[in-house]
N, C-alpha and C positions, 0 to 999 in steps of 0.2 A: 504493499499499499505506499509506504513512502515515497517509492519509486514512480508510482502512477501519480501520487501529488504533487512532487515536484515538476513531474512532464505537465501537469494542469496548470501549474503556477506559471511556469514557463511560458507556456501556449498562451496565456492571458497575457504575461506580460508584452511579450511579442505582439499581439493583437492592437493591445494598449500604445506601444512604442510607435508601431505600423499606422495608427490612427492619429498619433502626432505629427507624424512625418506628412500624412495626407494632406493637415489643416494649416501646415506652416508654407509660408510664400517663399518665393526663389529667395529673397534677399534673407532670410532667414535662415534659410538652408547653407547659404553662403557663408554667413556668421557663424555657424555652428561648426561648419569645416574649418573655419580659421579657428575657433576654439580649439578642435582638434589636432590641429597642426603645432599649439605651444609645448603639449609634453612629448611630440617628436622632436622637435627643435630643443629642448633642453637636454633629452636623452644624447642626442648626436654632440650637442655643443658639451656635455660633462664626458663623453666617450673620446672625442678628440682631446680633450683636457688632458684626459689619464694617458692617453696616447703620450703626448708631450712629456709628461713625468717620467714616463718608461723609456722615452727617448728615441721613441719609433712613430715619429708624427704620422698620422692616417690622414693623407689631406681630402681624400675622398669625402670622410666625416665632416672636415671643415667647410667642403664646399656644398654638401649635399645643407648642413645648418643653415649655411647663409643661403641657399635656395627656398629653403624652407620659410626662413624669417622673411624674406624680400616678397616670397608671393603671398604669406598673410597679410603682410603690411599693406601689399597693392592690393589685396581682395579688399581692406577696408574701404576704401573707395570707390570700390565695384559694388558690395552690398548697399552701399547710399545711394549710388545714381541708380541701381535697380530700383530701390525701393522710391526713389522720387520721381522714375520716368515712369517709372508702371503703377505707380498708386498704391504699394505694398506697404507703406507706414504701417507699422503695428505695435501695439503696447508690448508684446515679445520682443522686437526688435529693438526697442527703446531701453530695453533691460539687457538685453544680449550683447549689442553693439559694444556699448561701453566696457561691460565685464572682458569683451575678448580685446579691444584697446590696451586696457590696463591690463589686463593679464601678459599680453606678448611683451608690452614694455618692462613689465615688474620683473618677469621670468629672465630675459635678456640680461636684466641688469644684474639681477642675484646671481643668476648663474655665471656670469662673466667675471662676477666678484670672487667667486668659488672657485672656479676652473681658470688655468692659466693657459691662455692661447697663443704666448709665445716661445720658442726655443731658443731665442736669442736673448732678449730681454725681460726679464718679468713685468718690467714698470711700463712696458707695451702691452702687456698679455691679459691683464685683469685689473680691473676699478679697484681704487683704494677703500678701503673698509666703510667710511664715511660716507660715500656717495648712496649705495643703497639705503644705508639709515637713513641720510636726509631724505632720500624719494617717498621710502616706505612711511616714514614719520609725517611728513606732508600730506600723503594722501589720509592716513589715520585720522590725523586731526579736520581734514576736512571733510571725511564723513563721518567721524564722531559730531561734527558742527553743524552737517545736514540733518542729524538724527535727533539734537536739541532744537533744532529749527521747526521741525516738524512735529515735536513733540509739544511746544511751546508754542507756535501760531497755527498748527493744523495743515502749513505748505511750505514747500520750500523752493526758493527763485534761484538759480543755478545759472549764473550771468557768465557768458565765456568773455573771458579778459586774454588781450594779446600777449600779457605776460605767460599765460599758461601755455598759450599756442607755441611761443618762443621755447619755454621750458620743454615741452613734447618735442617739438623739432630737433632741440640740442641734446635731449635723451636720445632721441634715436641717431643722431651722427654719433654720438660718444660710442654707441654699440656696433654701429657699423666699423668706428676708426678701430675697434678691437679685431673684430671680425675679418677685416680686409687689411690689417695689421699697415696701418699708414703712420710713418715714421717722418715724414719731412715736417711734422710739428708735435710738439711732444703733448701724448694723451692726457698726461696732467692738465695743460691749458684746456682743452677739451672739456674736459670732467667740470674743471672749475667752472666754467661758462655755463654749463648747464647747471651744476649746483647752485651759481648765484640766480639764476632766473629760476630755477625749483625753489628756492627760498622767496625771493621778492613774489614769486605768484601765491604762494602759501599764507602770507602776508595779505595780499591785495583780497583773496579769498575771506580771510578771517575777518576781516575789516568789512567787508561787504556782508559778511555773516552778523554782525555787531550791529550794524547798520538796520539788518531787517528787523532784527529783535527792538530796537528801540522805535523803529516805526509803527511796531504793533504793541507798544505801550509796555516794553519789557526793560525799560532803561535802566531800572533800579538793579536789576539783575546783572547786567553788564558792569556794573559801577562795583558790585562787591568783590 
């Protein structure tokens, strides 16, 4: 009987998954594929770092990781285009798209902080420890702030800011700098630039959150 029950449960789950796939839009499916690429990228990146550690760099792992990252990054624009052009905007997409974006960035930054990608100079092969800490801390503060705003105001207005966009672009450039092993400019300079805008954008978002609290009559709470 246990085998029969397990088979029945598996069949039921398969039907539910199939039904979910059918109701998903093309844009949603592209986003899901993008999310599924993240663990594949991380695996390839870590194994490439291990191959360098053992003195036998496997370049196919490096190029595969780069290709997966590029495809995942490019598909970010693709799912957005499909959603807009074919009127496929959905509440599921609103949730999945930022998860995919942030997941790809954080996985790249964290993985390339742990794994050394240079067999010549470790300073060019991994991020300094403070960089992932800064990025994760900023995102955590923004997330907690958004939750607080929602609990107190019943709504959250996330306003895109140019500093946040610049920070994202510089983080992507920093990831590419490590993966492509560019040496004409020290990696530390690129990381510092990304770190500065990451910090500034965090301040901007926190300031905007405080303004939203004050606008809803929570001025006293922000002064305590």
